[in-house]
C-alpha positions in Angstrom: 128.4 99.8 102.8 129.6 103.3 102.3 132.3 104.4 104.8 130.0 106.8 106.5 126.3 107.6 106.2 124.0 110.3 107.4 120.9 108.1 107.6 120.0 104.4 107.7 116.6 103.3 106.4 115.4 99.9 107.6 113.3 98.2 104.8 113.1 98.4 101.1 109.4 98.2 100.4 107.4 101.2 99.2 107.7 103.0 102.5 111.5 102.5 102.9 112.2 103.5 99.3 110.2 106.6 99.3 111.6 107.7 102.7 115.1 106.9 101.4 114.5 109.0 98.3 113.3 112.0 100.3 116.4 111.8 102.5 118.9 111.2 99.6 117.4 114.0 97.4 117.8 116.3 100.4 121.5 115.8 100.2 122.1 113.0 102.7 124.2 109.9 102.3 121.6 107.2 102.8 121.9 103.5 103.3 118.9 101.1 103.0 119.4 97.9 104.9 116.9 95.2 103.9 116.4 91.5 104.1 115.1 91.3 100.6 115.4 93.5 97.4 112.5 95.7 96.5 111.1 93.3 94.0 110.8 90.6 96.7 109.1 92.7 99.4 105.4 92.6 100.3 105.0 95.9 98.4 105.6 94.1 95.1 102.4 92.2 95.7 100.1 95.2 96.1 97.3 95.9 93.6 97.8 98.9 93.7 96.1 102.3 93.5 96.5 105.7 95.1 93.1 106.0 96.8 90.3 105.6 97.4 89.8 108.8 99.4 86.7 107.5 101.3 88.6 104.5 102.7 91.2 106.7 104.4 90.8 106.9 108.2 91.4 110.6 108.9 92.4 114.0 107.6 96.1 113.3 108.1 95.9 110.2 105.9 94.0 112.2 103.3 96.7 114.8 103.2 99.3 112.0 102.8 97.3 110.6 99.9 97.2 114.1 98.2 101.0 114.3 98.3 101.3 110.8 97.0 98.9 111.3 94.1 100.9 114.3 92.9 104.2 112.5 93.2 103.2 109.3 91.4 101.4 110.8 88.4 103.5 110.2 85.3 106.0 107.9 86.9 107.0 104.6 85.3 104.5 101.9 86.0 101.7 104.4 86.8 98.7 105.2 84.7 95.5 107.2 85.5 92.4 105.0 85.1 88.7 105.7 85.4 86.8 103.4 87.6 84.1 102.9 90.2 84.5 102.9 94.0 81.7 101.3 95.9 80.6 100.4 99.4 77.9 98.2 100.8 77.1 100.9 103.3 75.1 104.0 102.3 76.3 107.6 102.4 80.1 107.2 101.9 80.6 109.4 98.9 83.4 111.9 99.7 83.1 115.6 98.9 83.6 116.5 95.3 82.2 113.3 93.8 78.7 112.5 92.5 76.9 109.4 93.7 75.8 106.9 91.1 73.9 103.6 91.1 76.2 100.8 92.0 76.1 97.1 91.3 73.7 94.9 93.3 74.5 94.9 97.0 76.4 98.2 96.9 74.6 101.2 98.4 77.3 103.7 97.8 79.1 104.2 94.4 80.8 106.9 92.5 83.2 107.3 89.5 86.7 108.6 89.9 90.0 108.8 88.0 92.9 107.5 90.1 96.5 106.5 89.6 96.9 102.7 89.2 100.4 101.4 90.0 102.1 98.3 88.5 104.2 97.7 91.5 107.1 95.6 90.1 107.7 98.3 87.5 107.2 101.1 89.9 109.5 99.6 92.6 112.2 99.2 90.0 111.8 102.9 89.2 112.0 103.9 92.8 115.1 101.8 93.5 116.8 103.4 90.4 115.8 106.9 91.6 117.2 106.2 95.0 120.6 105.0 93.8 120.7 107.9 91.2 120.5 110.2 94.3 123.6 108.5 95.8 121.7 106.0 98.0 123.0 102.5 98.6 120.8 99.4 99.0 122.4 96.6 101.1 120.7 93.2 101.3 121.6 92.6 104.9 118.8 92.8 107.5 119.5 94.6 110.8 119.1 92.6 113.9 118.0 95.6 116.0 117.4 99.3 115.7 120.3 99.8 117.9 122.5 98.2 115.2 121.1 100.7 112.7 121.7 103.6 115.1 125.3 102.6 115.5 125.8 103.2 111.7 124.3 106.7 111.5 122.8 109.5 113.6 119.5 109.1 111.8 117.4 106.0 111.5 114.1 105.5 109.6 112.3 102.4 110.7 110.3 101.4 107.7 110.4 97.7 108.5 106.7 96.9 108.0 105.8 93.7 109.7 109.3 93.4 111.0 108.5 96.3 113.3 106.7 93.9 115.5 110.1 92.6 116.6 112.5 95.5 115.9 110.3 98.1 117.6 108.9 95.6 120.1 105.4 96.6 119.0 102.8 93.8 119.5 100.1 95.9 117.8 101.7 95.1 114.5 100.1 91.9 113.1 100.4 90.1 109.7 97.4 90.6 107.5 97.4 87.9 104.8 96.4 89.0 101.4 96.5 87.1 98.1 97.5 88.8 94.8 95.7 87.2 91.8 96.8 88.2 88.4 94.5 87.2 85.5 94.3 87.8 81.8 92.4 91.0 81.0 89.4 90.3 78.8 89.3 93.8 77.5 88.4 95.8 80.6 89.7 99.4 80.9 88.1 100.6 84.1 88.7 99.5 87.6 86.4 98.6 90.4 87.2 98.8 94.1 85.1 98.0 97.1 85.8 99.9 100.3 86.2 100.3 103.2 88.4 97.3 103.2 86.8 94.3 104.8 87.7 90.6 105.3 86.8 90.0 101.7 86.9 92.9 99.2 85.8 92.7 95.6 88.1 94.6 93.2 89.8 94.4 89.8 92.5 96.7 88.6 93.5 96.6 84.9 97.2 96.9 83.9 97.0 96.6 80.1 96.9 92.9 79.2 96.5 91.8 82.8 94.4 92.5 85.8 94.9 92.2 89.5 92.0 90.9 91.6 91.5 91.2 95.3 91.3 90.6 98.1 90.9 88.4 101.1 92.3 89.6 104.4 93.2 87.2 107.2 94.6 89.0 110.2 97.1 87.2 112.4 97.9 84.5 109.8 101.5 84.0 108.7 100.5 81.5 106.0 101.6 82.6 102.5 100.6 79.4 100.7 98.4 80.1 97.7 94.8 78.7 98.0 93.1 77.7 94.8 89.6 78.0 96.3 90.5 81.5 97.5 91.5 82.5 93.9 88.3 81.0 92.5 86.3 83.0 95.1 87.9 86.3 94.1 87.3 85.6 90.4 83.7 84.7 91.2 83.1 87.9 93.2 84.7 90.1 90.5 82.5 88.4 87.8 79.4 89.4 89.7 80.3 93.0 89.1 81.9 92.5 85.6 80.6 89.3 83.8 83.5 89.4 81.3 85.8 88.3 84.2 84.0 84.9 84.5 86.3 82.1 83.5 89.4 84.3 83.0 92.8 82.6 83.0 94.8 83.0 86.3 98.4 83.9 85.4 99.9 84.3 88.9 98.9 83.7 92.5 101.0 85.0 95.3 100.3 85.8 99.0 101.8 88.7 100.9 101.6 89.7 104.6 100.6 93.3 105.0 101.8 95.1 108.2 98.5 95.6 110.0 98.2 98.0 112.9 95.3 100.0 114.5 96.9 103.2 113.1 100.0 104.2 111.2 103.0 104.9 113.5 104.9 108.0 112.3 106.9 109.6 115.1 110.4 110.3 116.2 112.1 108.6 119.2 115.7 108.5 120.4 118.0 105.5 120.4 121.1 106.6 122.3 122.4 109.6 120.5 120.5 108.8 117.2 117.1 110.0 116.1 114.8 107.2 115.0 111.7 107.9 113.0 109.2 105.1 112.9 107.2 104.9 109.7 105.2 101.6 109.7 101.8 100.0 110.2 100.3 101.1 106.8 98.3 97.8 106.3 96.5 98.0 103.0 97.1 101.7 102.2 100.8 101.9 102.1 101.0 102.8 98.4 98.3 105.4 98.8 100.0 107.3 101.6 103.6 106.4 100.9 105.0 109.8 99.6 103.0 111.8 102.2 104.4 109.7 105.0 107.9 109.8 103.5 107.8 113.6 103.3 106.8 113.8 107.0 109.3 111.2 108.1 112.2 112.9 106.3 111.2 116.3 107.8 111.6 114.7 111.3 115.1 113.7 110.4 116.3 116.9 108.8 
């Protein structure tokens, strides 16, 4: 740990890294305290994409998404991909997009070009960008926010699911989500069903592989891969794109998203330290990451 720091960030997932970068690139000496390196966080298991716009809950989230889209474009692990966004409910096409006929069972559909993010590659890039700005990542979880506040006058609580304990926030709940990586049978467009439901059909190509999703089980801490669950996701994706039928599954992991009725992004005081809470992003953490980081950093500068 550096002898003195200006800010401590709790958590090294997508939210912690982007917040840490904003603070470090503003000239602060920043320490990230984390229980796991970025590559082993829940963020590494995300699909992931920046969007879709019509799944975001409010204008504030859409503004965060716009900041994120500008920031990620051109970054390592990110490519812009054309694809279809669809919903089983009618009339959800956002302004600026033209409705098209969707697959069977989908009453809303439109085409869009959105950034797709290969999370392991992107997280490695973010960690390198943070350390290049002088930041330090220490694999040592804090036991309390008071411990973090004793280290620096500024604290960014980006602890994700850990905020349930650290911030004493019972509204934070685990949302179980499998990440199924399969061989890509030659598909170069994505498909994403939204708004996110208990079971969401999606496939996102990343070159020779694709990520399928997703099944959400709120309140479950079980991270054991379920073979039947994987088969169901392949089956659902194949109903939209028949070439997916029978694809080889390459990897199957399960992460716990930090679910919350709404994102918490606000400043509080812990003794003489200012603490900004930036957690509860559930399944849209990648989409709003840079927008939330910018706002969180502004509250600490």
